[in-house]
N, C-alpha and C positions, 0 to 999 in steps of 0.2 A: 661268689668267685673265690677261687683260692690261688693264690700268686704260686707260678714254678718254680721251687727253689732246685733242681738240679746243676744249676751252674752256678751255684754255693755249697751245696751238702751233698755228698752221696750215696750217706745210708738212707734210712728210711723216713718220711715226712709224712707224717697221719694228722688227719682232722678228726676233732671229738666229736663221736656219734651221739650228739644229743638231738633226740628227734621230740619238738615244741609240740609234735600232734599227740604224743602221747601222755599217759600223767606222770606226774612226778616221777611215783611209786615204781612207774616200771625204766622210766629213766636211769633214776638209782640203781638200780639193779644193772643192766647195762654198761653203765659208766661203772662200776664196781668190776665186773668182770672184763671190761676194756682196760682198766689202769693192772690189775694182775695181769693180763694178757702182755700189755705192752711195758710196762715197769721191770719187766723179767728178761726181755730181750736185748743180746748183746752182739754187736756194738749198743750202744744207745739208741733207743727210739725218740724220734724228737716229734714234738706235737706243734700245731700251728694253735695261736693264742695273738693275742691284739691287744693293744696300748694305743691311748690317746695323750698326747703331748700339744703345750701351746706352739703356736706356727713357728715362732722364733726360735725353739730348741735347738742346739747345734746335734740331733741327732748322729746324722751320717759322720760328724766328725769325732766326736764322744762315743757314741752309743746308747743306750740306756742307763744313765746311773741310779743306782741304789738310793733310795730317798737319805735325807740326814736331816738335821734337825733344820739346818737352814733350808734347805732346797724342798723341804715335803712339801706337797700343795692339797692335803689334804688331813684333817684331821682324826679321821679314821683310816690311817694307816700308822705302819712303825719305822721309825731308820733300820736301812739294812735292808731294804724292800724294795720289788721292783711287784708292782701290782697289775695281772692282764685280765683282760675279758676272754672268756668262749666265744663271743663272736663283736663281730664291727660295731652294730649294732648298739650293744653294752658297751664298748669302747665309746664310742659316741657319744652316750648319754653322760658318761662321767666326765668326757671331755668338754662337754658344753656347759658344765657343770663350774667345774674347775678353770676353764680360759674362757672366759666370755666375747674375749675379744677372736678368738679364735683356736683352732686346734686342729692337727694331722694325728690322723689313723695310721699306724704302723701293724704291717703283718710282721708275727717274730714268732719265728721258732725256739723252741725250748726243750729240752730233755726231760722226756716222761719224769725221770726218776728224780727231779730234781723238784716238780712239781710241789706246792706245799696248801694247807688250807691259809684260805684271808680269813681268816677268826673273824675278823672287826667288822667286814661288810658285810659276812652271814650271819652275825649277831643282829646286825637289823635288818636283813632278808629275812632269817627261818620264820615259819609259820605258825609256829609253835614251839613250846619249852621241851619239849620230847625228843625234838633232833638235835643229835648230838654233831659238835663244831668237828667234822674231820672235812677230808680232802673230795671225796665223793658228794657229799652235800653241799658244800662250798663250792664245786663246779654245778650243781643241778641247781639247790636253790637262789644260792649266790650269784650265779653266772661271773664267775671269779675265782684266778688263784693266783697264788705270788709265788715271787723265787727269792733268794737268798741272792745277794750279790747284783752284779753289774750284767747288763746283756750285751754282748758285742755286736761290732755294727755287722760283722757278716750275719747276723743272727736276723736282722733285719731290712725289713724292703716296705716302703711306703704302698698303705693300701690305696687303692683305688676303686670305687664301686665302676662296673661297666655298665653303662646306660643304655639299653636296647636301642636300635637303630629305629629309624623309622618302618625300615621295611621289612626287620623283627617285630616290631610290636602290630603292625598289618597281617602279619601271617598267622601269628598269636589269635586275634582275633577270628580271622578265618577257618582256627582250629576250633572253634568255639562251635558246639552243634547249634545251625540253626532253629529258629522255631516249628519252622516244618519236620524236624526232625525227630522235634518230643513230639509229634502229632497237635500241635498248636494249624489250625490255618490261618494262615496268613491274611492281610487286612485289604478290603478291596481300596482300590486308590479311586476316588473320583475326582473326575476332570471338574473345574470348575466353570459355569459357562457364562 
């Protein structure tokens, strides 16, 4: 689910085209092309990213504040930056580690031009020593990026997963091919006597 941003921003808001069914090398090529195309757009193109923070954080009053030595929640983050995930599941994972008492996931939009490589998280996620720490690899292999400075309140909305209704789940099950459609003969029902 991606939240509609038209009530807050009239420019272009896009989602990262990472396809987890493709090999990493294909995603690296795709994201590289995508970044070149979207970072040169004028006016600035915004991308959808995700951030998790403690459930009691005053995000809607203050925005997301860049970490400082007193406020940082991770030893693998630097002061002055906000760390963002490429999808809500990654944000949830970081949030559960940092905030065991509960976290809230936010969908945020940031200028594509402001995205920076998350070098510290990438260091721990990289598959081998030959892959360099750049923004493309940070997004694909590390699943994250960072931005310098604060993220304003207008760029933030609370993320909530839409859980499919019972009717949606039933319809989805009906869409799945039945055994007879696959050439499988149905089993006979035997009555107990």
